[in-house]
N, C-alpha and C positions, 0 to 999 in steps of 0.2 A: 356470825351467822345471822341472817335476817329472820324475822319472825313470821309465822304463818298467821293468816286471818283466823282469829280464835273464836269468833261468834260470841264475844262477851265473856270468854273465860278469863280467870285471873292470871297474873304472871306465873311463869313456870315454877318459881320457888314455892308459891302457894299451892299450885297443883301437886307438886311432888310431896310437900308436907302433908297435904290432905290425903293423898293416896296411901302414903306410908302409915297414916293414922287409921286407915280403913274407912274413910269418909265415903259413905255410899252415895250421897248427893253429888259429890264431885265426880265419882265414877260414872254416875248416870248422866251428868252433864257432858262428860267426854264422849260417852256412847252416843248421845243425841247429836253432838256436834260433828263427830268424825266418822261414825260408822258407815254412813251412806257413801262417802268418798272412799273409804277403805274397801267397800264392796266393789266399787268401780275399778279400783286398782287391782284388787285380787282377781277380778274377772278377766284381766288382761293375761293372766297366767294359766288359769284353769278352764276346764271345758264346760262346766255347768254353773248355773246360779247357785245351786245347792252346795257345790264345792267351794264357791267363793264365800258363802255364808259360814261354812265350817272353818275356812281359813281365818275369817275375821274373829270367830269365836275363839279359835286357838290362839290368835294374836292377843286378845284381851286377857286370856288366862296367863299367857307368858308375861304380859305387862304386870299383872298382879304379882306373879311369882318373882319378877325381876326388879320391881321398883326400888327395893332396898339397896340393890347394887348399882342403880343408875347413878352415874357420876356427873351428869349434867354438862358434859362437854359439847352437847348439841341441844337443840330445843326438844321439849318433850314430844312434840308431834313428829319431828324428824326421827327420833328414837323409836316411837311407836310404828311409824311407817317402815323403818328398816326391818323391824321384827316382822311386820306384815309381808313385806316383799320376800324376805328369806323364807318365811313359812309358805307363801304362795309358790315360790320357785320350786321348793322341794316337792310340793304336791303336784305342780305342773309337770315336773320331770317324770314323776310316777305315772302321770296320765299321758306321757309321751307327746306333749303338746308344744313345749318350749324348747328353744335352742340354748346351749350353754352361754352364759353371759360373757365368756371370753370372745364370743362371736362379735361383740361390740367392736373389737379392735379390727375386724375385717370390714366394717362399714366404710364405704367410700363416699364420694360426692361432695357437694358444696357445703360449706359451713355457714352459709348465710342464714340469719335468724329472721324469718318472715314476720315475726311479731313486731319488729321494729320498722318494717317497711310499710308505707301508706298503701292501703288496699290489700293488706294481708287477709288471710281467710277469716279471721275473727271480725273483720269489718263488714257488717251486713251490706253496706252501700256498694261494696266491691262486687257483690253477687246479685243483689236485687235492688237496684238504685231507684225504684219508683215506689209510690205509696202501696203498690200491690204487695210489697214486702211485709207490711204489717199483717195483712190477711193471711199470709203464708207462714207467719212466724212460728205458730205451734207445730205445723207440719214440718217445717225446716228443723226445729229442735229434734224431732224424731229422726229426721234424715241424718242429722249430725251424729246422733247416737248410733245409727246403723252404719254410718261411714267409719266411725271409730272402731266398731266391731269388725270391720273388714280389713283393718290395718294389721300388719305383722305384729306379733306380741311386743317386741322391743319398741317399735314406734308407738304403739298404742299406749303403753304404760308411760312413756315420756310425755306425750301430748296430754294424757289424762292428768298427770301430776302438774304440768305447767299450765295448761289452758282451762282445765276443769276445776282442779283443786287449788290453783293459784300459787303453786310453789315457785320459788325463785330458781334460777339455773343452778346456783350453788347448792341449794337444798336438794334438788333432783340428783345432782352428782353425788352428794353424800348418801342419800337414801339408796341409790342404785349402785354406788361404788363404781362410777364410770368417770371418764375424763370430760372436761368441759367441751373439748372438740367433738367427742362422740355424741355428747348430749345435743350439741347444736346440729350435727348431721341428722340425727334421728328426728329431732323436732322439725327441721326443715323438710325432710321427706314426708313426715306425717301431715304437716300443715299443707304442703303442696298437694298431696293426694286428696285430703278432705276438701280443700278449696276447689280442686278440679271436679270432684263429684258433685259438689253443690252448684258449680257453674253449669255443668251438664244438665242438672235438674232444672235450673232456671231457664236455660235455653229451650228445654222441652215445654215447660209450662207456659212460656210466653208466646209460643207459636199459635197462630190463629187456627181455629178448628176448620 
């Protein structure tokens, strides 16, 4: 398994040892490093920010309770995010917002990964190729957040993990327990939709008054 960007965290062995010893400083470091991203992922499943916050809190409690049994067959962050996703899915089902994850197998379409294609949606030059882009950067970041919120939950969580949290495809497959092919399809659809919405926005703002 590849490693996640850790924000200066020590190796997993040291993290696990510290957590098992009740090291509050290590726990605080994990909270500071991962909680914001965890909130974004949780929000893909539940209907309110408050619900997402409760999912994250429940996840950290489960991490504390389960750290002694953690067998380190995956990275610590992958393990934490799997707990997060399972907790969020259960809450989301109660809120009648999400589809069963077996529905992944019904996703069709191309398996092209736009992240490897020049001009993919993450490339600002593909959407705003002039210096005007810098002036729009802050607003576009907000637009990207809005675009992600408009995606179907399954697409939203995949693109959030891949393009916002920086997870590898293997890590996403392990966290979500989906196949590589389904991960590619969902990521392709999500990136295509987001890029299309941003392109539409740019076409509007560059029109003369």
